[in-house]
C-alpha positions in Angstrom: -44.9 168.5 -12.1 -43.8 165.6 -14.4 -41.9 162.5 -13.5 -39.3 161.7 -16.1 -37.2 158.6 -16.7 -34.5 158.4 -19.3 -31.4 156.4 -20.4 -28.2 158.3 -20.2 -24.7 157.4 -21.4 -22.6 156.9 -18.3 -19.9 159.2 -19.7 -22.5 162.0 -19.8 -24.0 161.3 -16.4 -22.4 164.2 -14.5 -23.4 166.6 -17.2 -27.0 165.4 -17.1 -27.2 165.5 -13.3 -26.0 169.1 -13.4 -29.0 170.1 -15.5 -31.6 168.2 -13.4 -33.4 169.4 -10.4 -34.6 166.8 -8.0 -36.6 166.7 -4.8 -33.4 165.8 -3.0 -31.4 164.3 -5.9 -32.2 162.4 -9.1 -32.3 158.7 -8.9 -29.6 156.8 -10.9 -29.9 153.1 -11.6 -27.5 150.9 -13.6 -28.7 149.2 -16.8 -27.7 145.8 -18.2 -25.4 147.7 -20.6 -22.7 149.1 -18.3 -22.2 152.1 -20.6 -25.7 153.4 -19.8 -27.7 154.2 -16.7 -31.3 155.1 -16.0 -32.1 158.5 -14.4 -35.4 159.4 -12.8 -36.5 162.8 -11.5 -39.3 165.3 -11.1 -39.5 168.4 -13.3 -41.6 171.6 -13.0 -43.9 172.1 -15.9 -42.7 175.6 -16.5 -39.1 174.5 -17.3 -39.9 171.2 -18.8 -39.2 171.8 -22.5 -36.1 173.8 -21.8 -34.6 170.9 -19.7 -35.7 168.2 -22.1 -33.9 170.0 -24.9 -30.7 170.1 -22.9 -31.1 166.4 -21.9 -31.4 165.4 -25.6 -28.3 167.5 -26.5 -26.4 165.6 -23.8 -27.3 162.2 -25.3 -30.3 161.2 -23.2 -32.6 158.7 -25.0 -35.9 156.9 -24.4 -37.2 159.8 -22.3 -40.5 158.7 -20.7 -42.7 161.4 -19.2 -45.3 160.4 -16.6 -47.9 162.8 -15.1 -47.9 162.9 -11.3 -51.3 162.2 -9.8 -50.2 163.0 -6.2 -46.9 163.8 -4.5 -46.6 163.5 -0.8 -43.5 165.4 0.6 
């Protein structure tokens, strides 16, 4: 699993959330620029590149990928 963080145009947020799996739900945080928000979620390695491609097509930027050392449900 990979933890990803990205900046998403607010107008595309619903489209991005429809693509993303989440443990319960992706986390959405506001940015200083009200036209953008930060979205955080966990992705399975096997679908990672497919989902990243979709996120880029939807306008996501600054995608940060962080390995998960441990995850406690």
